[in-house]
C-alpha positions as a printed Julia matrix, in Angstrom:
141×3 Matrix{Float64}:
   6.12    0.68   -3.63
   6.05   -2.97   -2.71
   2.39   -3.73   -3.32
   1.06   -4.58   -6.76
  -2.32   -2.98   -6.17
  -4.04   -0.62   -3.77
  -7.66   -1.42   -2.9
 -10.03    1.47   -2.3
 -11.72    1.97    1.03
 -15.33    0.77    0.93
 -17.84    3.61    0.49
 -21.12    1.94   -0.49
 -23.55    1.43    2.41
 -24.0    -2.2     3.41
 -20.88   -3.44    1.61
 -17.65   -4.68    3.17
 -15.56   -5.28    0.04
 -13.63   -3.01   -2.27
 -15.04   -2.51   -5.77
 -12.07   -0.65   -7.25
  -8.26   -0.83   -7.05
  -5.19    0.93   -8.46
  -2.14   -0.76   -9.94
   1.27    0.3    -8.64
   1.81    2.25  -11.89
  -1.47    4.1   -11.38
  -0.5     5.02   -7.8
   2.88    6.3    -8.98
   1.29    8.45  -11.69
  -1.35    9.78   -9.3
   1.36   10.85   -6.85
   3.08   12.8    -9.65
  -0.22   14.38  -10.69
  -1.02   15.25   -7.04
   2.37   17.02   -6.74
   1.53   19.04   -9.88
  -2.19   19.73   -9.39
  -3.09   19.1    -5.75
  -6.01   16.96   -4.62
  -7.46   14.61   -7.27
 -10.59   12.65   -8.16
 -11.71   10.14  -10.8
 -15.0    10.01  -12.64
 -16.05    7.11  -14.85
 -19.03    7.9   -17.03
 -20.9     5.76  -19.5
 -20.85    5.98  -23.23
 -18.17    5.65  -25.83
 -14.86    7.3   -26.6
 -13.43    9.26  -23.67
 -16.55    8.51  -21.64
 -15.49    4.89  -21.27
 -12.12    5.74  -19.68
 -11.69    6.92  -16.09
 -11.06   10.65  -16.12
  -8.74   12.22  -13.54
  -9.54   15.78  -12.46
  -8.53   18.16   -9.7
 -10.78   17.29   -6.76
 -14.13   19.05   -7.08
 -13.6    20.17  -10.68
 -16.11   17.6   -11.94
 -19.41   18.19  -10.18
 -20.95   15.0    -8.8
 -24.49   14.55   -7.56
 -27.42   12.16   -7.31
 -26.6    10.78  -10.78
 -23.22    9.5    -9.48
 -22.02    6.76   -7.11
 -18.87    6.98   -4.95
 -17.35    3.53   -5.53
 -14.27    3.96   -3.38
 -11.67    6.22   -1.83
  -7.93    5.68   -2.16
  -5.19    7.11    0.02
  -2.15    7.46   -2.24
   0.14    8.94    0.44
   3.53    7.28    0.29
   3.95    4.33    2.62
   7.75    4.35    2.71
   9.69    5.02    5.91
  11.11    8.39    4.89
   7.62    9.8     4.38
   6.12    8.3     7.54
   3.53   10.62    9.01
   2.82   12.3     5.66
  -0.61   13.79    5.16
  -3.36   11.66    3.65
  -3.86   12.04   -0.08
  -7.42   10.86   -0.75
  -8.58   10.22   -4.3
 -12.3     9.52   -4.75
 -13.48    7.25   -7.55
 -16.95    8.19   -8.84
 -19.05    6.49  -11.49
 -22.27    7.57  -13.13
 -25.21    5.72  -11.55
 -26.35    4.57  -15.0
 -22.92    3.07  -15.75
 -22.82    1.44  -12.29
 -26.08   -0.38  -13.12
 -24.18   -2.15  -15.92
 -20.91   -2.67  -14.04
 -22.22   -3.48  -10.55
 -21.12   -7.12  -10.91
 -17.48   -6.25  -11.7
 -14.36   -5.3    -9.78
 -12.46   -2.47  -11.47
  -8.7    -1.99  -11.52
  -7.33    1.34  -12.75
  -4.08    0.9   -14.68
  -1.84    3.13  -16.83
  -0.99    2.45  -20.48
   0.98    4.32  -23.12
  -1.05    6.47  -25.49
  -2.98    9.67  -25.61
  -6.06    9.85  -23.43
  -8.63   12.57  -23.19
  -7.5    16.17  -23.3
  -9.58   16.76  -20.16
  -7.92   14.1   -18.0
  -4.82   15.29  -16.13
  -2.48   12.53  -17.35
  -3.0    13.4   -21.02
   0.11   15.63  -21.45
   2.33   12.81  -20.13
   1.67   10.52  -23.11
  -0.16    7.95  -20.99
  -3.76    7.29  -20.1
  -5.7     5.63  -17.34
  -7.51    2.45  -18.3
 -10.02    0.34  -16.35
  -9.65   -3.41  -16.36
 -12.71   -5.26  -15.1
 -13.19   -8.73  -13.68
 -16.34  -10.43  -12.44
 -16.83   -9.93   -8.73
 -16.04  -12.73   -6.35
 -19.07  -12.17   -4.12
 -18.27  -12.47   -0.42
 -19.78  -15.5     1.3
């Protein structure tokens, strides 16, 4: 992969900027997880401990509803020439509405670090965990 980050497609009504991105390492890990588990999704809840890390689940395993916000949608399908024409591999990134109220002024980047994450998140057996890095939004003019 030649890019250093993958921005999510915009999903919030009235916005024209991405609120969440993946590092190249996160994309690589998600492709491995997709091969193992099929379609994927993220959910970022509020709180402490595992609730403050983005959790990766098989798509639809975590039930979302009115208490959640869809912040973005990634397509992690390989962009190299040998896989041209491959199917889309969408990964939705959800956040609890309550948490979004606190983080609405930040841009989030999902990265991968060494260490044990939650037992419920799919990357846990690999000895790595997803981590969100936040920066203040650069509001569009």
